[in-house]
C-alpha positions as CSV (number, residue, x, y, z in Angstrom):
1,K,-125.1,-155.3,105.3
2,H,-124.1,-157.6,102.5
3,D,-122.1,-156.4,99.5
4,G,-121.1,-159.8,98.2
5,Y,-118.0,-161.9,98.8
6,L,-115.5,-164.1,97.1
7,R,-114.3,-167.3,98.8
8,W,-111.4,-169.6,97.8
9,F,-111.1,-173.3,98.6
10,V,-108.3,-175.7,97.9
11,D,-109.1,-179.4,98.1
12,D,-112.4,-178.5,99.8
13,H,-110.6,-176.5,102.6
14,F,-111.6,-172.9,103.1
15,V,-108.5,-170.7,102.4
16,L,-109.5,-167.1,102.0
17,Q,-112.5,-164.8,101.8
18,V,-112.8,-161.2,100.5
19,N,-115.8,-159.5,102.0
20,G,-117.5,-156.9,99.7
21,T,-118.6,-154.8,102.6
22,G,-115.0,-154.1,103.6
23,I,-114.3,-153.0,100.0
24,V,-117.3,-150.8,99.8
25,D,-116.6,-149.3,103.3
26,A,-113.1,-148.4,102.2
27,G,-114.7,-145.6,100.1
28,L,-112.7,-146.2,96.9
29,G,-115.8,-146.8,94.8
30,S,-115.0,-150.5,94.3
31,T,-117.4,-153.4,94.7
32,I,-117.5,-157.1,94.2
33,S,-118.5,-157.2,90.6
34,T,-121.8,-158.6,89.3
35,E,-120.3,-158.8,85.8
36,P,-119.2,-162.1,84.3
37,M,-115.7,-163.0,85.4
38,Y,-112.8,-165.2,84.3
39,I,-111.1,-167.7,86.5
40,I,-107.4,-167.7,86.1
41,M,-105.7,-170.7,87.5
42,N,-102.3,-170.5,89.1
43,T,-100.2,-173.1,87.3
44,A,-97.3,-173.2,89.8
45,V,-95.0,-176.2,89.1
46,S,-93.5,-176.5,92.6
47,S,-94.6,-176.2,96.2
48,Q,-91.6,-173.8,96.4
49,W,-92.2,-172.0,93.1
50,G,-89.1,-173.7,91.8
51,F,-86.8,-172.2,94.4
52,P,-85.5,-174.0,97.5
53,K,-86.6,-172.7,100.9
54,D,-83.0,-171.9,101.8
55,C,-80.4,-170.8,99.3
56,P,-77.7,-173.5,99.1
57,S,-74.5,-172.4,101.0
58,N,-72.4,-172.5,97.8
59,C,-74.8,-170.3,95.8
60,N,-75.5,-166.6,96.0
61,C,-79.1,-167.0,94.6
62,K,-78.8,-163.6,92.8
63,K,-79.6,-164.8,89.2
64,Y,-82.0,-167.6,88.1
65,D,-81.7,-168.9,84.5
66,C,-82.4,-172.5,83.6
67,L,-81.0,-172.0,80.1
68,S,-77.6,-170.8,81.5
69,K,-74.5,-173.1,81.6
70,K,-73.1,-171.1,84.6
71,F,-73.5,-172.8,88.0
72,L,-74.2,-169.6,89.8
73,E,-77.2,-168.9,87.6
74,T,-78.8,-172.3,88.1
75,C,-77.8,-173.3,91.6
76,G,-80.7,-171.5,93.3
77,F,-83.3,-173.8,91.7
78,S,-84.6,-177.0,93.3
79,P,-82.8,-180.1,92.1
80,G,-84.2,-181.3,88.8
81,F,-86.3,-178.2,88.3
82,C,-84.4,-176.9,85.3
83,D,-84.1,-180.4,83.8
84,M,-87.9,-180.6,83.9
85,M,-88.5,-177.1,82.5
86,T,-86.1,-177.5,79.6
87,N,-87.1,-181.0,78.6
88,K,-88.1,-180.6,74.9
89,T,-89.1,-184.3,74.2
90,N,-91.2,-184.7,77.3
91,P,-92.2,-181.2,78.5
92,P,-94.0,-180.8,81.8
93,E,-97.8,-180.9,81.8
94,Y,-100.1,-179.3,84.3
95,K,-103.6,-180.7,84.4
96,I,-106.5,-179.3,86.4
97,N,-109.0,-181.9,87.5
98,Y,-111.9,-179.6,88.1
99,V,-113.0,-176.1,89.0
100,R,-116.3,-175.5,90.7
101,V,-118.2,-172.2,90.8
102,Y,-121.3,-171.7,92.8
103,Q,-123.9,-169.0,92.9
104,N,-126.7,-168.9,95.5
105,T,-129.9,-168.8,93.5
106,E,-131.8,-167.8,96.7
107,D,-129.8,-164.7,97.3
108,P,-131.1,-161.7,95.2
109,K,-127.7,-160.0,95.5
110,Q,-126.0,-162.8,93.7
111,K,-126.8,-162.5,90.0
112,V,-126.9,-166.0,88.6
113,G,-125.7,-166.4,85.1
114,C,-123.3,-164.6,82.8
115,S,-125.6,-161.9,81.5
116,T,-127.3,-160.0,84.3
117,P,-130.1,-157.4,83.9
118,E,-127.6,-154.7,85.1
119,R,-125.0,-155.8,82.6
120,P,-126.5,-157.6,79.6
121,T,-123.3,-159.1,78.3
122,S,-125.0,-161.4,75.8
123,K,-126.7,-158.5,74.1
124,Y,-123.3,-156.7,73.7
125,I,-121.7,-159.9,72.3
126,E,-124.5,-160.4,69.9
127,A,-124.1,-156.8,68.7
128,H,-120.4,-157.2,68.2
129,Q,-120.2,-160.8,67.0
130,K,-117.0,-160.5,64.9
131,L,-115.0,-159.7,68.1
132,Y,-116.1,-162.9,69.7
133,K,-115.8,-165.5,66.9
134,T,-113.0,-167.4,65.4
135,R,-113.0,-168.3,61.7
136,N,-114.8,-171.6,62.4
137,D,-117.5,-170.3,64.8
138,K,-121.0,-170.0,63.5
139,V,-122.2,-168.1,66.6
140,P,-120.3,-166.2,69.2
141,L,-122.1,-167.6,72.3
142,K,-121.8,-171.3,73.1
143,P,-124.5,-173.0,75.2
144,I,-123.7,-173.1,78.9
145,M,-122.9,-176.5,80.2
146,K,-124.5,-177.3,83.5
147,G,-122.7,-179.5,86.0
148,K,-124.2,-182.1,88.2
149,G,-122.3,-181.1,91.3
150,A,-123.9,-180.5,94.7
151,C,-123.2,-177.8,97.2
152,I,-122.3,-179.0,100.7
153,R,-122.1,-176.4,103.5
154,N,-119.0,-176.4,105.7
155,N,-118.5,-175.1,109.2
156,N,-118.1,-171.5,107.9
157,G,-121.5,-171.7,106.2
158,A,-119.9,-171.6,102.8
159,A,-120.6,-173.9,99.9
160,G,-117.7,-176.0,98.9
């Protein structure tokens, strides 16, 4: 039984999988969607989310405010974190090198594209163009750019 899946990889290493069969079997009426989705990137700025692993001994770590002048409100952050976050002349930047999304064209359960027969998204957008255009847009739908990436199967059988 296959009800879809989502797999996450970081630096080509398999991290997590959500199996659609488990979601369906839970009986809550949820499924892995065949609708077009967004990818929201986590833009964490620290391997510790800005907080040290252990609270410093001279700090109660009850309040965190980089804009405060009070030691007890800034002492829980990693050294240099508040300086980086409040730097107005050279603010921090977070750049994402690439994001890859794969769909298996051989699997009929995986609907390839952003407008599937079950959910004709492009028809809806065309019918409601003003909701999907900015002042400078001539058309609401831009052409899809196709990458030149190649799928390589890992030991889990997943493309990465």
